[in-house]
C-alpha positions in Angstrom: 89.9 60.6 149.6 92.8 63.0 149.0 91.0 66.4 149.1 90.7 68.0 145.7 92.2 65.0 143.8 88.9 64.1 142.3 88.3 67.6 140.8 84.9 69.3 140.9 82.0 66.9 141.4 78.6 67.4 139.9 76.4 68.2 142.8 73.1 67.9 141.0 71.8 65.8 138.1 69.1 68.4 137.4 71.7 70.7 135.9 72.7 68.0 133.4 69.1 67.2 132.6 68.2 70.8 131.7 71.4 72.7 130.9 71.4 76.2 129.5 73.1 76.8 126.2 75.7 79.0 127.8 76.6 76.5 130.5 80.4 75.7 130.3 79.9 72.5 132.4 77.9 70.6 129.8 78.6 66.9 129.7 78.3 64.9 126.5 76.3 61.9 127.7 77.2 60.0 124.6 80.9 60.1 125.5 80.1 58.7 129.0 77.9 56.0 127.5 80.6 55.0 125.0 83.3 54.7 127.7 81.3 53.5 130.7 82.8 50.0 130.6 86.3 51.6 130.9 85.5 53.7 134.0 86.3 52.0 137.3 84.1 52.9 140.3 85.7 55.2 142.9 84.8 55.5 146.6 84.7 59.3 146.2 82.9 59.3 142.9 84.2 60.7 139.6 83.7 63.9 137.9 81.5 63.5 134.8 82.9 66.7 133.4 86.5 65.6 133.8 85.8 62.2 132.2 83.9 63.8 129.4 86.8 66.2 128.7 89.3 63.3 129.0 87.6 61.1 126.4 86.7 63.9 124.1 90.4 64.3 123.1 91.7 61.9 120.4 93.5 58.9 121.9 96.9 59.8 120.4 96.8 63.3 121.7 95.6 62.2 125.1 98.4 59.7 125.4 100.9 62.4 124.4 99.5 64.8 127.0 99.5 62.1 129.7 103.1 61.1 129.0 104.1 64.8 129.3 102.4 65.1 132.6 104.0 61.9 133.9 107.4 63.4 132.9 106.7 66.7 134.7 105.8 64.9 137.9 108.8 62.6 137.7 111.1 65.6 137.2 109.6 67.3 140.2 109.9 64.2 142.3 113.5 63.5 141.2 114.6 67.0 142.2 113.6 66.5 145.8 116.5 64.9 147.6 116.1 62.5 150.5 117.6 65.0 152.9 115.2 67.8 151.9 112.2 66.2 153.8 111.9 69.1 156.1 112.5 71.9 153.6 109.9 73.9 151.6 109.4 71.0 149.2 107.1 68.5 150.7 107.7 65.2 148.9 104.6 63.5 150.4 102.4 66.2 149.1 104.0 65.9 145.7 103.3 62.2 145.7 99.7 62.8 146.8 99.3 65.3 143.9 100.8 62.8 141.5 98.6 59.9 142.7 95.5 62.1 142.5 96.4 63.2 139.0 96.8 59.5 137.9 93.5 58.5 139.5 91.7 61.4 137.6 93.5 60.9 134.4 93.1 57.1 134.2 89.5 56.5 135.1 89.8 52.8 134.0 91.7 52.3 137.3 95.1 50.9 138.1 96.9 49.6 135.0 100.5 49.3 133.8 99.8 52.3 131.5 98.8 54.5 134.5 101.8 53.6 136.6 99.8 54.0 139.8 101.1 50.9 141.5 104.7 51.9 140.8 104.2 55.4 142.1 102.5 54.1 145.3 105.2 51.5 145.9 107.8 54.2 145.5 106.1 56.7 147.8 105.4 54.2 150.5 108.9 52.7 150.5 110.7 56.0 150.3 109.4 57.3 153.6 108.8 54.2 155.6 111.9 54.9 157.8 111.1 58.6 158.3 109.6 59.1 161.7 108.1 62.5 160.7 105.8 60.8 158.1 104.9 57.6 160.0 101.6 59.0 161.1 101.2 61.8 158.6 97.6 61.4 157.4 98.6 62.0 153.7 101.3 59.3 153.9 99.0 56.8 155.6 96.4 57.4 152.9 99.0 56.6 150.3 99.6 53.3 152.1 95.8 52.6 152.3 95.4 53.3 148.6 98.3 51.0 147.9 96.8 48.2 150.0 93.5 48.7 148.2 95.0 47.8 144.8 97.4 45.0 145.6 96.5 41.3 146.0 98.1 40.9 149.4 96.5 43.8 151.2 96.6 41.9 154.4 100.4 41.8 154.3 100.5 45.5 153.6 98.5 46.3 156.7 100.5 43.9 158.8 103.7 45.6 157.6 102.3 49.0 158.4 101.4 48.1 161.9 104.6 46.2 162.5 106.6 49.3 161.5 104.3 51.7 163.4 103.0 53.3 160.2 99.6 54.8 160.7 99.2 53.3 164.1 97.6 56.4 165.4 94.8 56.4 162.8 91.7 54.3 163.5 90.9 54.1 159.8 94.0 51.9 159.4 92.6 49.4 161.9 89.1 49.5 160.4 90.5 48.8 156.9 92.7 46.1 158.2 89.8 44.5 160.0 87.7 44.6 156.8 90.4 42.8 154.9 90.7 40.2 157.7 87.0 39.7 157.8 86.8 39.4 154.0 89.5 36.7 154.3 87.5 35.0 157.0 90.2 35.6 159.7 
C-alpha cells in the first residue's frame, strides 16, 4: 500500500521449493510454520524472507532492536517542527516510513506493543489542518490505514470528508462505501 513498505516480496514459490545452496534468500519454512498463527494477513502480502529473519532472532534481542528503532523514529519525528512542513524534511514521508516499518516489524498486526494506532492517530491529527496535506496521497493513505484498524471506521471517513481530507481521491469514497455497506447503511 505504501510503496516499498512491505520490503521485497517473493515472486515465485518455485525458488523456495528448489533453492540452491548458495541462495541468500532461503526461507526456513519451520520458522514460518511455528509462527503462522501470529502473522496477520495483509492486503499487500508479506515477505516470507522478512518474517523468517524477524522470527529467527531471539525474542529478547528482537525486542531490544525494535525498541531502538522506535526510539530512532521518535527522535526524527520530534526534531521536525510544525513550521517546517515545507522545508526539506517531509514529516508525512517520515510518518509513512515509520508506519511501514511498524507493519513489517510486527507481523502479528496492530497491538499495543507495536504502537501502530498511536502513530497513526498522531500523524492524522498533526496535519489535519494543513491544506497542503489534505489531498496528499500519502497522508490520505495514513487515514485509510487508521480507519482500517479502529472500531469506528465509519466515523473516521465521515470526519475525513467533513474536513475535506482525501476528498479528491476516489479510493476514499470506495472504502467509505464498503464500510457503510458492511454496516448495512
